[in-house]
DSSP file (Angstrom, degrees, kcal/mol; ACC not computed):
  #  RESIDUE AA STRUCTURE BP1 BP2  ACC     N-H-->O    O-->H-N    N-H-->O    O-->H-N    TCO  KAPPA ALPHA  PHI   PSI    X-CA   Y-CA   Z-CA
    1    1 A X              0   0    0      0, 0.0     2,-0.4     0, 0.0     0, 0.0   0.000 360.0 360.0 360.0 134.9  -22.0    7.4   25.8
    2    2 A X    >   -     0   0    0      1,-0.1     3,-0.7    62,-0.1     4,-0.5  -0.684 360.0-144.3 -84.7 134.9  -23.2    7.2   22.3
    3    3 A X  T 3> S+     0   0    0     -2,-0.4     4,-0.5     1,-0.2    -1,-0.1   0.643  96.3  65.4 -74.4 -11.4  -24.8    3.9   21.3
    4    4 A X  H 3> S+     0   0    0      1,-0.2     4,-2.6     2,-0.1     5,-0.2   0.747  84.2  75.4 -77.6 -25.8  -23.3    4.1   17.8
    5    5 A X  H <> S+     0   0    0     -3,-0.7     4,-2.5     1,-0.2     5,-0.2   0.918  94.0  46.8 -57.2 -51.2  -19.7    3.9   19.0
    6    6 A X  H  > S+     0   0    0     -4,-0.5     4,-2.1     1,-0.2    -1,-0.2   0.860 112.6  52.3 -61.6 -31.8  -19.8    0.1   19.8
    7    7 A X  H  X S+     0   0    0     -4,-0.5     4,-2.7     2,-0.2     5,-0.2   0.944 110.3  47.0 -64.3 -49.2  -21.4   -0.5   16.4
    8    8 A X  H  X S+     0   0    0     -4,-2.6     4,-2.6     1,-0.2    -2,-0.2   0.898 111.2  51.7 -59.3 -42.6  -18.7    1.5   14.7
    9    9 A X  H  X S+     0   0    0     -4,-2.5     4,-2.3    -5,-0.2    -1,-0.2   0.928 111.5  46.6 -60.9 -46.2  -16.0   -0.3   16.6
   10   10 A X  H  X S+     0   0    0     -4,-2.1     4,-2.5     2,-0.2    -2,-0.2   0.917 113.4  48.7 -67.7 -45.0  -17.3   -3.8   15.7
   11   11 A X  H  X S+     0   0    0     -4,-2.7     4,-2.4     1,-0.2    -1,-0.2   0.912 111.5  50.8 -59.6 -43.5  -17.7   -2.8   12.0
   12   12 A X  H  X S+     0   0    0     -4,-2.6     4,-1.9    -5,-0.2    -2,-0.2   0.877 109.7  48.2 -64.0 -38.4  -14.2   -1.4   12.0
   13   13 A X  H  X S+     0   0    0     -4,-2.3     4,-2.3     2,-0.2    -1,-0.2   0.886 111.3  51.8 -71.1 -35.9  -12.6   -4.5   13.5
   14   14 A X  H  X S+     0   0    0     -4,-2.5     4,-2.7    -5,-0.2    -2,-0.2   0.939 110.2  49.0 -61.5 -42.9  -14.6   -6.7   10.9
   15   15 A X  H  X S+     0   0    0     -4,-2.4     4,-2.4     1,-0.2    -2,-0.2   0.880 110.5  50.3 -67.0 -35.1  -13.3   -4.6    8.1
   16   16 A X  H  X S+     0   0    0     -4,-1.9     4,-2.3     2,-0.2    -1,-0.2   0.901 111.1  49.0 -66.1 -37.2   -9.7   -4.9    9.4
   17   17 A X  H  X S+     0   0    0     -4,-2.3     4,-2.3     2,-0.2    -2,-0.2   0.899 109.5  51.7 -70.5 -37.4  -10.1   -8.6    9.6
   18   18 A X  H  X S+     0   0    0     -4,-2.7     4,-2.4     1,-0.2    -2,-0.2   0.938 109.8  51.1 -60.1 -42.8  -11.5   -8.8    6.1
   19   19 A X  H  X S+     0   0    0     -4,-2.4     4,-2.2     2,-0.2    -2,-0.2   0.897 107.8  51.4 -61.3 -41.7   -8.4   -6.8    5.0
   20   20 A X  H  X S+     0   0    0     -4,-2.3     4,-2.1     1,-0.2    -1,-0.2   0.912 110.1  49.7 -58.0 -43.6   -6.1   -9.2    6.7
   21   21 A X  H  X S+     0   0    0     -4,-2.3     4,-2.2     1,-0.2    -2,-0.2   0.874 109.7  50.6 -69.3 -34.4   -7.7  -12.1    5.0
   22   22 A X  H  X S+     0   0    0     -4,-2.4     4,-2.8    27,-0.3    28,-0.2   0.899 108.6  53.3 -69.1 -35.6   -7.4  -10.3    1.6
   23   23 A X  H  X S+     0   0    0     -4,-2.2     4,-2.3    26,-0.2    -2,-0.2   0.926 110.8  46.4 -60.8 -43.3   -3.7   -9.7    2.3
   24   24 A X  H  X S+     0   0    0     -4,-2.1     4,-2.1     2,-0.2    -2,-0.2   0.905 114.2  46.7 -67.1 -41.2   -3.2  -13.4    3.0
   25   25 A X  H  X S+     0   0    0     -4,-2.2     4,-2.4     2,-0.2    -2,-0.2   0.898 113.0  49.9 -68.7 -39.1   -5.1  -14.5   -0.1
   26   26 A X  H  X S+     0   0    0     -4,-2.8     4,-2.3     2,-0.2    -2,-0.2   0.885 109.2  51.4 -65.2 -38.0   -3.3  -12.0   -2.3
   27   27 A X  H  X S+     0   0    0     -4,-2.3     4,-1.1     2,-0.2    -2,-0.2   0.900 110.7  48.0 -63.3 -41.8    0.1  -13.2   -0.9
   28   28 A X  H >X S+     0   0    0     -4,-2.1     4,-1.9     1,-0.2     3,-0.6   0.928 112.0  51.1 -60.4 -45.6   -0.8  -16.8   -1.7
   29   29 A X  H 3X S+     0   0    0     -4,-2.4     4,-2.3     1,-0.2    -2,-0.2   0.840 105.0  55.1 -61.8 -38.0   -1.9  -15.7   -5.1
   30   30 A X  H 3< S+     0   0    0     -4,-2.3    -1,-0.2     1,-0.2    -2,-0.2   0.784 114.5  41.2 -67.1 -26.8    1.3  -13.8   -5.8
   31   31 A X  H << S+     0   0    0     -4,-1.1    -2,-0.2    -3,-0.6    -1,-0.2   0.743 121.8  39.0 -88.1 -27.7    3.3  -17.0   -5.0
   32   32 A X  H  < S+     0   0    0     -4,-1.9    -3,-0.2    -5,-0.1    -2,-0.2   0.753  87.6  99.2 -98.0 -29.7    1.0  -19.5   -6.8
   33   33 A X     <  -     0   0    0     -4,-2.3     6,-0.1    -5,-0.2     0, 0.0  -0.336  67.4-135.7 -69.3 146.2   -0.1  -17.7  -10.0
   34   34 A X  S    S+     0   0    0     77,-0.1     2,-0.3     4,-0.0    -1,-0.1   0.800  71.3  22.1 -83.2 -29.0    1.9  -18.6  -13.2
   35   35 A X  S  > S-     0   0    0      1,-0.1     4,-1.9    76,-0.1     5,-0.2  -0.780  80.2 -97.2-135.9 178.5    2.6  -15.2  -15.0
   36   36 A X  H  > S+     0   0    0     72,-0.5     4,-2.3    -2,-0.3     5,-0.1   0.890 114.6  53.2 -62.6 -41.2    3.0  -11.5  -14.5
   37   37 A X  H  > S+     0   0    0     71,-0.2     4,-1.1     1,-0.2    -1,-0.2   0.879 112.0  43.4 -68.2 -39.4   -0.5  -10.5  -15.6
   38   38 A X  H  > S+     0   0    0      2,-0.2     4,-1.5     1,-0.2    -1,-0.2   0.834 113.4  52.8 -75.0 -29.2   -2.3  -12.9  -13.2
   39   39 A X  H  X S+     0   0    0     -4,-1.9     4,-2.3     2,-0.2    -2,-0.2   0.855 103.6  57.1 -64.6 -37.8    0.1  -11.9  -10.5
   40   40 A X  H  X S+     0   0    0     -4,-2.3     4,-1.9     2,-0.2    -1,-0.2   0.849 101.6  56.7 -64.2 -33.6   -0.7   -8.3  -11.1
   41   41 A X  H  X S+     0   0    0     -4,-1.1     4,-1.8     2,-0.2    -1,-0.2   0.922 107.0  49.2 -59.7 -46.2   -4.4   -9.2  -10.5
   42   42 A X  H  X S+     0   0    0     -4,-1.5     4,-2.4     1,-0.2    -2,-0.2   0.885 108.2  52.8 -59.7 -40.0   -3.4  -10.5   -7.1
   43   43 A X  H  X S+     0   0    0     -4,-2.3     4,-1.9     1,-0.2    -1,-0.2   0.853 106.8  52.4 -68.9 -30.2   -1.5   -7.4   -6.3
   44   44 A X  H  X S+     0   0    0     -4,-1.9     4,-2.3     2,-0.2     5,-0.3   0.841 108.3  51.3 -69.9 -32.9   -4.6   -5.3   -7.2
   45   45 A X  H  X>S+     0   0    0     -4,-1.8     4,-2.0     2,-0.2     5,-1.3   0.922 109.1  51.9 -65.8 -42.2   -6.6   -7.4   -4.8
   46   46 A X  H  X5S+     0   0    0     -4,-2.4     4,-0.5     1,-0.2    -2,-0.2   0.914 112.4  44.3 -60.9 -43.0   -3.9   -6.7   -2.2
   47   47 A X  H  <>S+     0   0    0     -4,-1.9     5,-1.0     3,-0.2     4,-0.5   0.882 124.9  32.6 -72.6 -37.0   -4.1   -2.9   -2.8
   48   48 A X  I  X>S+     0   0    0     -4,-2.3     5,-1.3     3,-0.2     4,-0.8   0.964 131.9  27.4 -87.9 -58.0   -8.0   -2.8   -2.8
   49   49 A X  I  <5S+     0   0    0     -4,-2.0     5,-0.4    -5,-0.3   -27,-0.3   0.873 128.9  42.3 -73.0 -36.0   -9.1   -5.5   -0.4
   50   50 A X  I  <<S+     0   0    0     -5,-1.3    -1,-0.2    -4,-0.5    -3,-0.2   0.597 130.8  20.0 -92.5  -8.8   -6.0   -5.4    1.7
   51   51 A X  I  >5S+     0   0    0     -4,-0.5     4,-1.8    -6,-0.3    -3,-0.2   0.667 122.0  48.4-119.2 -46.4   -5.5   -1.7    2.0
   52   52 A X  I  X<S+     0   0    0     -5,-1.0     4,-2.0    -4,-0.8     5,-0.2   0.944 112.7  48.4 -64.6 -46.1   -8.8    0.1    1.2
   53   53 A X  H  ><S+     0   0    0     -5,-1.3     4,-2.3     1,-0.2    -1,-0.2   0.946 112.2  46.5 -65.2 -49.0  -11.0   -2.0    3.5
   54   54 A X  H  > S+     0   0    0     -5,-0.4     4,-3.1     1,-0.2    -1,-0.2   0.871 109.9  55.1 -66.2 -30.8   -8.7   -1.8    6.6
   55   55 A X  H  X S+     0   0    0     -4,-1.8     4,-2.1     2,-0.2    -1,-0.2   0.908 109.8  46.8 -66.7 -37.6   -8.3    2.0    6.2
   56   56 A X  H  X S+     0   0    0     -4,-2.0     4,-2.4    -5,-0.2    -2,-0.2   0.912 112.1  49.9 -62.6 -41.8  -12.0    2.3    6.2
   57   57 A X  H  X S+     0   0    0     -4,-2.3     4,-2.5     2,-0.2    -2,-0.2   0.939 111.3  48.9 -63.3 -46.8  -12.2    0.1    9.2
   58   58 A X  H  X S+     0   0    0     -4,-3.1     4,-2.6     1,-0.2    -1,-0.2   0.881 108.7  54.4 -59.9 -38.6   -9.6    2.2   11.0
   59   59 A X  H  X S+     0   0    0     -4,-2.1     4,-2.0     2,-0.2    -1,-0.2   0.919 109.2  47.1 -62.1 -43.8  -11.4    5.4   10.1
   60   60 A X  H  X S+     0   0    0     -4,-2.4     4,-1.4     1,-0.2    -2,-0.2   0.892 111.9  51.0 -70.7 -33.2  -14.6    3.9   11.7
   61   61 A X  H  X S+     0   0    0     -4,-2.5     4,-0.8     1,-0.2    -2,-0.2   0.913 108.7  51.3 -63.9 -38.8  -12.6    2.9   14.8
   62   62 A X  H >< S+     0   0    0     -4,-2.6     3,-0.5     1,-0.2    -2,-0.2   0.864 108.0  53.3 -65.0 -34.4  -11.2    6.3   15.1
   63   63 A X  H 3< S+     0   0    0     -4,-2.0    -1,-0.2     1,-0.2    -2,-0.2   0.827 106.3  53.5 -65.8 -30.4  -14.7    7.8   14.9
   64   64 A X  H 3< S+     0   0    0     -4,-1.4     2,-0.9    -3,-0.2    -1,-0.2   0.652  85.8  89.7 -84.4 -13.4  -15.9    5.6   17.7
   65   65 A X    X<  -     0   0    0     -4,-0.8     3,-0.9    -3,-0.5     7,-0.1  -0.736  52.3-175.6 -88.5 108.4  -13.2    6.6   20.2
   66   66 A X  G >  S+     0   0    0     -2,-0.9     3,-1.6     1,-0.2    -1,-0.2   0.699  73.3  75.2 -75.5 -19.5  -14.5    9.6   22.1
   67   67 A X  G 3  S+     0   0    0      1,-0.3    -1,-0.2     2,-0.0    -2,-0.1   0.710  86.3  65.2 -67.7 -16.8  -11.3   10.1   24.1
   68   68 A X  G X  S-     0   0    0     -3,-0.9     3,-1.1     1,-0.2    -1,-0.3   0.625  87.5-166.1 -75.8 -11.9   -9.8   11.6   20.9
   69   69 A X  T X   -     0   0    0     -3,-1.6     3,-0.8     1,-0.2     4,-0.3  -0.397  62.5 -14.0  66.3-137.1  -12.2   14.5   21.0
   70   70 A X  T >> S+     0   0    0      1,-0.2     3,-1.4     2,-0.2     4,-0.9   0.764 125.9  74.7 -69.5 -27.8  -12.3   16.5   17.8
   71   71 A X  H <> S+     0   0    0     -3,-1.1     4,-2.5     1,-0.3     3,-0.4   0.807  82.6  70.3 -54.6 -32.0   -9.2   15.0   16.5
   72   72 A X  H <> S+     0   0    0     -3,-0.8     4,-2.7     1,-0.3    -1,-0.3   0.853  95.9  52.8 -61.2 -31.7  -11.2   11.8   15.7
   73   73 A X  H <> S+     0   0    0     -3,-1.4     4,-2.1    -4,-0.3    -1,-0.3   0.878 109.6  47.6 -72.0 -33.5  -13.0   13.6   12.9
   74   74 A X  H  X S+     0   0    0     -4,-0.9     4,-2.6    -3,-0.4    -2,-0.2   0.904 112.9  48.8 -70.5 -40.7   -9.8   14.7   11.4
   75   75 A X  H  X S+     0   0    0     -4,-2.5     4,-2.1     2,-0.2    -2,-0.2   0.925 114.1  45.6 -61.1 -46.2   -8.3   11.2   11.6
   76   76 A X  H  X S+     0   0    0     -4,-2.7     4,-2.6    -5,-0.2    -2,-0.2   0.897 112.9  50.9 -65.4 -40.2  -11.5    9.6   10.1
   77   77 A X  H  X S+     0   0    0     -4,-2.1     4,-2.7     1,-0.2     5,-0.3   0.935 109.3  49.4 -66.7 -46.0  -11.6   12.1    7.4
   78   78 A X  H  X S+     0   0    0     -4,-2.6     4,-2.4     1,-0.2    -1,-0.2   0.902 112.2  49.9 -59.8 -37.8   -8.0   11.6    6.4
   79   79 A X  H  X S+     0   0    0     -4,-2.1     4,-2.3    -5,-0.2    -2,-0.2   0.922 110.4  48.9 -63.1 -43.4   -8.6    7.9    6.3
   80   80 A X  H  X S+     0   0    0     -4,-2.6     4,-2.3     2,-0.2    -2,-0.2   0.917 113.5  46.4 -63.3 -43.6  -11.6    8.2    4.1
   81   81 A X  H  X S+     0   0    0     -4,-2.7     4,-2.4     2,-0.2    -1,-0.2   0.911 112.6  49.8 -62.0 -42.6   -9.8   10.5    1.7
   82   82 A X  H  X S+     0   0    0     -4,-2.4     4,-2.7    -5,-0.3    -1,-0.2   0.896 110.9  50.9 -63.1 -39.2   -6.8    8.3    1.6
   83   83 A X  H  X S+     0   0    0     -4,-2.3     4,-2.5     2,-0.2    -2,-0.2   0.904 109.0  50.6 -67.3 -40.2   -9.1    5.3    0.9
   84   84 A X  H  X S+     0   0    0     -4,-2.3     4,-1.7     2,-0.2    -2,-0.2   0.920 111.4  47.7 -63.8 -44.5  -10.8    7.1   -1.9
   85   85 A X  H  X S+     0   0    0     -4,-2.4     4,-3.0     1,-0.2     5,-0.3   0.943 113.0  49.4 -61.6 -45.1   -7.5    8.0   -3.6
   86   86 A X  H  X S+     0   0    0     -4,-2.7     4,-2.3     1,-0.2     5,-0.3   0.905 108.7  52.7 -60.3 -41.9   -6.4    4.4   -3.1
   87   87 A X  H  < S+     0   0    0     -4,-2.5     4,-0.4     1,-0.2    -1,-0.2   0.819 116.8  38.9 -61.7 -33.3   -9.6    3.1   -4.6
   88   88 A X  H  X S+     0   0    0     -4,-1.7     4,-0.9    -3,-0.3    -2,-0.2   0.915 120.9  40.2 -81.6 -45.7   -9.1    5.3   -7.7
   89   89 A X  H  X S+     0   0    0     -4,-3.0     4,-3.0     1,-0.2     5,-0.2   0.796 102.0  66.0 -86.3 -31.2   -5.4    5.0   -8.3
   90   90 A X  H  X S+     0   0    0     -4,-2.3     4,-2.1    -5,-0.3     5,-0.2   0.933 105.7  41.6 -62.3 -44.5   -4.6    1.4   -7.6
   91   91 A X  H  > S+     0   0    0     -4,-0.4     4,-1.9    -5,-0.3    -1,-0.2   0.875 114.7  52.4 -69.1 -32.7   -6.6    0.0  -10.5
   92   92 A X  H  X S+     0   0    0     -4,-0.9     4,-2.9     2,-0.2     5,-0.2   0.956 110.2  49.4 -60.1 -51.9   -5.3    2.7  -12.8
   93   93 A X  H  X S+     0   0    0     -4,-3.0     4,-2.0     1,-0.2    -2,-0.2   0.894 112.4  45.1 -59.5 -39.4   -1.7    1.9  -11.8
   94   94 A X  H  X S+     0   0    0     -4,-2.1     4,-2.1    -5,-0.2    -1,-0.2   0.830 110.9  54.9 -81.0 -24.9   -2.0   -1.8  -12.3
   95   95 A X  H  X S+     0   0    0     -4,-1.9     4,-2.7    -5,-0.2     5,-0.2   0.954 111.2  45.0 -62.0 -50.6   -3.8   -1.2  -15.7
   96   96 A X  H  X S+     0   0    0     -4,-2.9     4,-2.6     1,-0.2     5,-0.2   0.873 111.6  52.7 -64.7 -34.3   -0.9    0.9  -16.9
   97   97 A X  H  X S+     0   0    0     -4,-2.0     4,-2.5    -5,-0.2    -1,-0.2   0.945 112.1  46.1 -62.7 -46.5    1.6   -1.7  -15.5
   98   98 A X  H  X S+     0   0    0     -4,-2.1     4,-2.1     2,-0.2    -2,-0.2   0.871 113.1  49.2 -66.8 -39.2   -0.1   -4.4  -17.5
   99   99 A X  H  X S+     0   0    0     -4,-2.7     4,-2.6     2,-0.2     5,-0.3   0.936 113.7  45.3 -68.9 -44.4   -0.4   -2.3  -20.7
  100  100 A X  H  X S+     0   0    0     -4,-2.6     4,-1.9    -5,-0.2     6,-0.3   0.917 114.0  48.7 -66.1 -41.0    3.3   -1.3  -20.5
  101  101 A X  H  X>S+     0   0    0     -4,-2.5     5,-1.2    -5,-0.2     6,-1.1   0.863 113.9  47.6 -62.8 -37.4    4.4   -4.9  -19.8
  102  102 A X  H  <5S+     0   0    0     -4,-2.1     3,-0.5    -5,-0.2    -2,-0.2   0.947 116.6  40.4 -73.0 -48.0    2.2   -6.2  -22.7
  103  103 A X  H  <5S+     0   0    0     -4,-2.6    -2,-0.2     1,-0.2    -1,-0.2   0.794 116.3  49.2 -75.6 -27.6    3.3   -3.7  -25.4
  104  104 A X  H  <5S-     0   0    0     -4,-1.9    -1,-0.2    -5,-0.3    -2,-0.2   0.580 102.3-133.5 -84.7 -10.2    7.0   -3.7  -24.4
  105  105 A X  T  <5 +     0   0    0     -4,-0.6    -3,-0.2    -3,-0.5    -4,-0.1   0.818  65.3 134.0  61.9  31.3    7.0   -7.6  -24.4
  106  106 A X      < +     0   0    0     -5,-1.2     2,-0.5    -6,-0.3    -4,-0.1   0.808  60.7  54.5 -79.6 -30.9    8.8   -7.4  -21.0
  107  107 A X  S    S-     0   0    0     -6,-1.1     2,-0.4    -9,-0.1    -1,-0.1  -0.892  87.1-126.4-110.5 132.8    6.5  -10.1  -19.5
  108  108 A X        -     0   0    0     -2,-0.5     2,-1.4     1,-0.1   -72,-0.5  -0.612  14.3-144.6 -75.1 127.0    6.0  -13.5  -21.1
  109  109 A X        +     0   0    0     -2,-0.4     2,-0.3   -74,-0.1     3,-0.1  -0.703  38.6 169.8 -99.0  83.4    2.3  -14.3  -21.6
  110  110 A X        +     0   0    0     -2,-1.4     2,-0.1     1,-0.3    -2,-0.1  -0.989  52.2  30.9-146.2 136.2    2.3  -17.9  -20.9
  111  111 A X  S    S-     0   0    0     -2,-0.3     2,-0.5   -76,-0.1    -1,-0.3   0.578  83.1-179.9 -76.0 146.3    0.2  -20.0  -20.5
  112  112 A X        +     0   0    0      1,-0.1     3,-0.1    -3,-0.1    -3,-0.0  -0.962  22.9 168.4-122.9 123.2   -2.1  -18.2  -22.9
  113  113 A X  S    S+     0   0    0     -2,-0.5     2,-0.4     1,-0.4    -1,-0.1   0.864  76.3   2.2 -96.1 -52.3   -5.6  -19.4  -23.8
  114  114 A X        -     0   0    0      0, 0.0     2,-0.4     0, 0.0    -1,-0.4  -0.999  53.2-169.8-142.4 138.0   -7.0  -16.3  -25.5
  115  115 A X     >  +     0   0    0     -2,-0.4     4,-1.4    -3,-0.1     3,-0.2  -0.769  12.6 168.7-124.6  85.4   -5.4  -13.0  -26.3
  116  116 A X  H  > S+     0   0    0     -2,-0.4     4,-2.4     1,-0.2     5,-0.2   0.876  78.2  57.9 -67.1 -35.0   -8.1  -10.6  -27.5
  117  117 A X  H  > S+     0   0    0      1,-0.2     4,-2.3     2,-0.2    -1,-0.2   0.918 103.1  53.3 -63.3 -37.5   -5.8   -7.6  -27.3
  118  118 A X  H  > S+     0   0    0      1,-0.2     4,-2.2     2,-0.2    -1,-0.2   0.913 109.5  48.7 -61.3 -43.2   -3.4   -9.2  -29.7
  119  119 A X  H  X S+     0   0    0     -4,-1.4     4,-1.5     1,-0.2    -1,-0.2   0.875 110.7  50.9 -61.6 -40.4   -6.3   -9.8  -32.2
  120  120 A X  H  X>S+     0   0    0     -4,-2.4     5,-2.0     2,-0.2     6,-1.0   0.895 110.1  49.6 -69.3 -36.6   -7.3   -6.1  -31.9
  121  121 A X  H ><5S+     0   0    0     -4,-2.3     3,-0.6     1,-0.2    -2,-0.2   0.893 109.8  51.5 -67.7 -37.3   -3.8   -4.9  -32.6
  122  122 A X  H 3<5S+     0   0    0     -4,-2.2    -1,-0.2     1,-0.2    -2,-0.2   0.794 108.4  50.4 -69.0 -28.1   -3.5   -7.1  -35.6
  123  123 A X  H 3<5S-     0   0    0     -4,-1.5    -1,-0.2    -5,-0.2    -2,-0.2   0.547 116.0-116.6 -80.8  -8.7   -6.8   -5.7  -37.0
  124  124 A X  T <<5S+     0   0    0     -3,-0.6    -3,-0.2    -4,-0.6    -2,-0.1   0.586  82.3 120.5  84.5  11.5   -5.4   -2.2  -36.4
  125  125 A X  S   <S+     0   0    0     -5,-2.0     2,-0.4    -6,-0.2    -4,-0.2   0.783  76.3  37.9 -78.9 -27.5   -8.1   -1.2  -33.9
  126  126 A X  S    S-     0   0    0     -6,-1.0     2,-0.3    -9,-0.1    -2,-0.2  -0.988  76.0-147.3-127.8 132.6   -5.5   -0.6  -31.2
  127  127 A X              0   0    0     -2,-0.4    -6,-0.1     1,-0.1    -7,-0.0  -0.768 360.0 360.0 -97.2 145.0   -2.2    1.0  -31.7
  128  128 A X              0   0    0     -2,-0.3    -1,-0.1    -7,-0.1   -25,-0.0   0.516 360.0 360.0 -70.6 360.0    0.8    0.1  -29.6
């Protein structure tokens, strides 16, 4: 028996627990936040903290189960690759959603304290 397996299992369970906590916080944020743009921030937290972290945790748990044999390395590798793609693509997707909603005026930006993007568009530094 490898001594690293219980450590990987405990770390994996902790990461899955952190992911569940992030899902709950993001769900509360989606219900409580006032406008589309702030809710999109909560959705990105859900994608990163609520999906990326548990996938890494499940990959570590899969690595620790010796009964899986060689398959555990394929399971862990697929989980790590999926997590990396999610880490890259989730913020890009939410950025593009926010940009499209802002420039199409589909989402109302209220309440608004400061809109630096509007000032940059007025100065001509950014085109729509």
